[in-house]
matplotlib code that plots the C-alpha trace (Angstrom):
import matplotlib.pyplot as plt

x = [39.9, 36.4, 35.6, 32.0, 30.8, 32.6, 30.6, 27.2, 28.1, 29.1, 25.7, 23.6, 25.5, 25.3, 21.3, 21.1, 23.2, 21.4, 17.8, 19.2, 20.3, 18.8, 18.8, 19.2, 22.3, 25.7, 28.6, 31.7, 34.0, 32.4, 32.3, 29.2, 27.2, 24.6, 23.4, 21.2, 23.7, 26.1, 23.3, 23.0, 26.7, 27.3, 23.6, 24.9, 28.6, 26.6, 24.3, 27.7, 29.4, 26.5, 26.7, 30.4, 29.9, 28.4, 31.1, 34.3, 33.9, 33.2, 29.5, 27.9, 27.3, 24.8, 25.1, 22.4, 20.4, 17.8, 14.1, 11.9, 13.3, 17.4, 17.7, 15.5, 16.7, 20.3, 19.4, 17.8, 21.2, 23.5, 21.7, 21.5, 25.4, 26.1, 23.3, 25.6, 28.7, 27.8, 26.2, 29.6, 32.9, 35.5, 37.5, 34.5, 36.0, 34.5, 35.7, 37.5, 39.6, 42.7, 44.5, 45.9, 42.4, 39.8, 37.7, 34.8, 37.3, 38.2, 34.7, 34.4, 37.2, 36.9, 33.6, 33.9, 36.3, 34.0, 31.0, 33.4, 34.6, 31.1, 29.2, 31.7, 31.2, 27.5, 28.0, 31.6, 32.9, 35.8, 36.6, 37.5, 41.6, 40.4, 39.0, 41.3, 44.3, 43.5, 41.9, 45.5, 47.2, 44.6, 45.4, 49.0, 49.2, 46.2, 45.1, 48.0, 49.7, 46.5, 46.8, 50.3, 49.6, 46.6, 48.7, 46.6, 49.5, 53.2, 54.5, 55.8, 59.5, 60.8, 58.9, 56.0, 55.7, 52.4, 52.3, 49.3, 49.7, 50.0, 51.5, 53.2, 53.6, 55.7, 55.7, 57.5, 61.6, 64.8, 64.7, 62.7, 60.7, 57.7, 55.4, 51.6, 50.9, 47.4, 44.6, 44.6, 41.0, 42.7, 45.3, 43.2, 40.5, 43.7, 44.9, 41.3, 41.4, 39.2, 40.0, 43.5, 45.5, 48.7, 51.8, 53.6, 54.3, 52.0, 49.0, 47.1, 48.7, 45.9, 47.0, 43.6, 41.0]
y = [8.2, 8.8, 10.8, 11.7, 7.9, 7.1, 9.9, 8.9, 5.2, 7.0, 9.0, 6.5, 4.2, 7.0, 7.2, 3.7, 3.8, 7.1, 4.8, 2.2, 4.0, 5.4, 9.1, 9.7, 7.2, 8.7, 8.5, 7.5, 8.6, 12.1, 13.0, 14.7, 14.4, 12.0, 10.2, 13.3, 16.1, 14.1, 14.1, 17.6, 18.1, 16.2, 17.4, 21.2, 20.4, 19.2, 22.2, 24.4, 22.8, 23.5, 27.0, 27.0, 25.7, 29.1, 31.4, 32.7, 33.4, 31.1, 30.8, 30.5, 27.2, 25.7, 22.4, 22.6, 19.3, 18.3, 18.1, 15.3, 12.0, 12.1, 9.7, 12.0, 15.2, 14.1, 12.5, 15.8, 17.7, 14.9, 14.2, 17.8, 18.3, 15.0, 16.4, 19.7, 18.3, 16.0, 19.3, 21.1, 20.2, 19.3, 22.6, 24.7, 27.9, 27.8, 28.8, 25.9, 25.8, 24.6, 27.8, 25.1, 23.9, 26.4, 24.4, 21.3, 18.8, 19.6, 19.0, 16.0, 14.3, 16.0, 15.1, 11.5, 11.3, 13.6, 11.2, 8.0, 8.8, 9.8, 6.9, 4.9, 7.2, 6.2, 2.5, 1.2, -0.8, -1.5, 1.4, -0.1, 0.4, 2.7, 4.9, 4.6, 5.1, 8.0, 9.4, 9.0, 10.7, 13.7, 13.8, 13.7, 16.5, 18.8, 18.2, 18.1, 21.3, 23.1, 22.2, 23.4, 26.6, 27.4, 26.9, 23.9, 21.4, 21.2, 18.0, 15.7, 14.6, 11.9, 10.2, 8.1, 5.5, 4.0, 0.6, -1.1, -4.8, -2.5, 1.0, 3.2, 6.7, 8.5, 11.8, 13.7, 13.7, 12.6, 10.1, 8.6, 6.5, 4.8, 2.8, 1.9, -1.3, -1.8, -2.0, 1.4, 1.8, 1.2, 3.7, 6.6, 6.2, 6.6, 9.8, 10.7, 9.9, 7.1, 3.2, 2.4, 4.6, 6.3, 5.3, 8.0, 10.6, 10.9, 9.4, 12.8, 15.2, 17.0, 15.6, 16.3, 18.7]
z = [-36.1, -36.8, -33.8, -34.9, -35.5, -31.7, -30.3, -31.6, -30.4, -26.8, -26.7, -27.2, -24.6, -22.2, -22.7, -21.7, -18.8, -17.4, -18.3, -16.4, -13.4, -10.0, -10.3, -6.5, -6.5, -5.4, -8.1, -5.7, -8.7, -8.5, -5.0, -4.0, -6.9, -7.7, -11.2, -11.7, -10.7, -13.1, -15.9, -15.6, -15.8, -19.0, -20.8, -19.7, -21.3, -24.7, -24.9, -24.4, -27.2, -29.3, -28.9, -28.9, -32.6, -33.8, -31.6, -31.3, -27.8, -24.8, -24.4, -21.0, -19.2, -17.2, -15.4, -13.3, -12.5, -15.3, -14.4, -16.0, -17.0, -17.2, -20.6, -22.6, -21.6, -22.0, -25.5, -26.7, -26.0, -27.0, -30.5, -30.9, -30.6, -32.8, -35.7, -35.4, -35.6, -38.7, -40.6, -40.1, -41.8, -39.4, -40.0, -39.3, -37.2, -33.8, -30.2, -28.1, -25.0, -27.4, -28.9, -31.3, -32.7, -32.9, -35.2, -34.8, -35.0, -31.4, -30.0, -32.1, -30.3, -27.0, -26.6, -27.4, -24.0, -22.2, -22.7, -22.1, -18.8, -17.6, -18.9, -16.6, -13.4, -14.2, -14.7, -15.0, -18.1, -20.1, -22.7, -26.2, -26.9, -29.5, -27.5, -24.4, -26.0, -28.1, -24.5, -23.1, -26.0, -25.7, -21.8, -22.0, -24.9, -24.3, -20.8, -18.7, -20.5, -19.9, -16.3, -16.1, -17.9, -15.8, -12.6, -11.4, -11.3, -10.6, -12.1, -9.2, -9.5, -11.7, -14.5, -15.0, -17.5, -18.4, -19.9, -21.5, -23.6, -26.7, -25.9, -23.5, -22.3, -20.4, -18.9, -16.4, -16.6, -14.4, -11.3, -9.5, -12.1, -11.4, -13.9, -14.2, -15.8, -16.9, -19.8, -21.8, -20.0, -16.8, -17.8, -19.1, -15.8, -13.7, -15.3, -14.7, -11.0, -11.5, -10.9, -10.2, -8.2, -9.7, -7.6, -5.4, -5.9, -9.1, -6.7, -6.4, -9.2, -11.0, -14.4, -15.8, -14.7]

ax = plt.figure().add_subplot(projection="3d")
ax.plot(x, y, z, "-o")
ax.set_aspect("equal")
plt.show()
């Protein structure tokens, strides 16, 4: 996958979504946040990633609400991050929160999914199969093990099957077994606590941050 090209497209789409949104509108999928606060979060994330690209330790993060035009402030941060990632080779060493991949390639992929999901928060849409399927892989291979390692999650008993028209995934082991059917977009959003609820006993499990 060309994560960098996909990321560039997602940043442009997020700018358009923020431009069309009411800054004071609540974001139902992020309780307590308005669009302005969500924009502050994602803008802060991009600035944080930009700093991480030239660091071997975690940089400070500031996710306070932005002043001024949300779309313009976000665009500046997103475009600066994309430009830096384009200038650096994928194997450029830098800090990430994945000990198995301390390189710029991690941020190319991670930021695609960061923006894609938060763009849905601003204005719900159907994620492409390409992005959604890769996002499910990332959620199960990176985010879920990290949640377990940080003590944020105890896996429910049994196994959960995720089934899209073209692929399937499983997590957990043993019985009982539960299945969630949907598009890849629906399944990814469900893993991130959005859209279609997961079946019990997986409904409230913190599978992702």
